[in-house]
C-alpha positions as CSV (number, residue, x, y, z in Angstrom):
1,R,4.6,-1.1,-5.5
2,R,1.5,1.5,-4.8
3,S,1.9,4.5,-2.7
4,F,-1.3,3.9,-0.9
5,W,-3.5,1.3,0.4
6,F,-7.0,0.5,-1.5
7,F,-10.2,-0.8,-0.4
8,T,-12.9,-0.7,-3.0
9,A,-16.7,-0.9,-1.9
10,K,-18.1,-0.1,-5.3
11,N,-17.6,3.6,-5.9
12,P,-16.0,5.6,-4.4
13,S,-12.9,3.9,-3.5
14,L,-11.2,4.5,0.1
15,R,-7.3,5.0,0.3
16,V,-5.3,5.7,3.1
17,L,-3.2,8.5,2.2
18,R,0.8,7.6,2.8
19,S,2.7,11.1,1.7
20,S,2.5,14.5,2.9
21,H,2.2,15.2,-1.0
22,Q,-1.0,13.0,-1.2
23,V,-2.2,14.7,2.2
24,S,-1.7,18.0,1.3
25,S,-3.0,17.5,-2.6
26,V,-6.3,16.1,-0.9
27,G,-6.7,18.8,1.3
28,K,-6.5,21.1,-1.4
29,Q,-8.9,19.6,-3.7
30,L,-11.2,19.4,-0.7
31,H,-10.7,22.8,0.7
32,N,-10.3,21.9,4.1
33,C,-7.2,21.6,6.9
34,A,-6.1,17.9,6.1
35,R,-2.4,19.3,5.7
36,S,-2.6,20.4,9.3
37,Y,-2.6,16.6,10.0
38,I,0.8,15.7,8.1
39,N,2.7,15.9,11.5
40,R,0.1,13.7,13.1
41,V,0.1,11.1,10.5
42,K,4.1,11.3,10.3
43,E,5.1,11.3,14.1
44,H,2.0,9.9,16.0
45,G,0.5,7.0,13.6
46,Y,-2.4,9.1,12.9
47,V,-4.2,7.5,9.7
48,L,-6.0,10.0,7.1
49,V,-8.6,8.0,4.7
50,A,-9.7,9.6,1.7
51,A,-12.8,8.8,-0.8
52,F,-12.1,8.9,-4.1
53,E,-14.1,9.1,-7.2
54,G,-11.5,8.0,-10.1
55,E,-8.4,10.2,-9.1
56,K,-10.8,13.5,-7.4
57,P,-11.0,13.1,-3.7
58,T,-14.5,13.3,-2.4
59,A,-14.3,12.8,1.1
60,L,-11.7,12.5,4.0
61,A,-11.8,10.7,7.6
62,G,-9.0,10.6,10.1
63,Y,-8.5,8.0,12.7
64,A,-6.2,7.8,15.9
65,G,-6.9,4.2,17.2
66,G,-9.5,2.7,18.8
67,S,-13.0,1.6,17.2
68,E,-14.2,5.0,16.0
69,W,-13.0,7.6,13.6
70,H,-11.2,10.6,15.6
71,H,-12.4,12.9,12.9
72,R,-15.9,11.9,11.2
73,P,-15.8,11.9,7.5
74,V,-16.3,15.0,5.7
75,A,-16.8,16.3,1.8
76,S,-15.5,19.6,0.7
77,S,-15.5,22.6,2.7
78,N,-16.0,19.9,5.8
79,R,-19.4,19.4,4.6
80,N,-21.1,16.6,6.1
81,V,-21.2,13.5,4.0
82,D,-24.3,11.8,3.1
83,A,-25.2,8.4,4.7
84,G,-23.9,6.3,1.8
85,V,-20.2,7.7,1.8
86,Q,-20.8,7.5,6.0
87,A,-21.5,3.9,5.4
88,K,-18.8,3.1,3.2
89,F,-16.3,4.6,5.8
90,D,-17.8,2.6,8.8
91,R,-17.7,-0.6,6.8
92,F,-14.0,0.1,6.1
93,L,-13.2,1.0,9.7
94,P,-13.2,-2.7,11.1
95,A,-10.3,-3.5,8.3
96,L,-8.4,-0.4,9.5
97,V,-8.4,-1.0,13.1
98,K,-7.1,-4.5,12.0
99,A,-4.2,-3.3,9.8
100,K,-3.5,0.1,11.7
101,G,-0.2,-1.4,13.0
102,D,0.8,-2.5,9.5
103,I,0.1,1.1,8.3
104,T,2.1,3.0,10.5
105,R,5.0,0.8,10.6
106,S,4.9,1.4,7.0
107,N,4.6,5.1,7.0
108,Q,7.7,5.0,9.5
109,E,9.8,2.5,7.6
110,N,9.1,4.0,4.3
111,N,9.0,7.5,5.8
112,P,7.1,9.2,2.8
113,F,6.8,12.4,4.8
């Protein structure tokens, strides 16, 4: 069983980060504060989604519920993503809205944090 959920829209792929190790690693590689969201993901059902090219993270967004991103997609050092990357995240959002309950239950049951 894979430890993250895939959505591929050509390249890059989008992955829901499922463990504190993944969140920490992506935050370190993107030089941003993703690690500060670990407790939100663990306790409150917050969902972090990262864009990857191969195994390299290229962007990150946060979702707390509703129909919009809580934390807009950002690239390394919290730079704005280009319109193409933003569009990939936005195309993924309806599936995330629909699946959020399953994702947060899975995180709580498997407790990878």
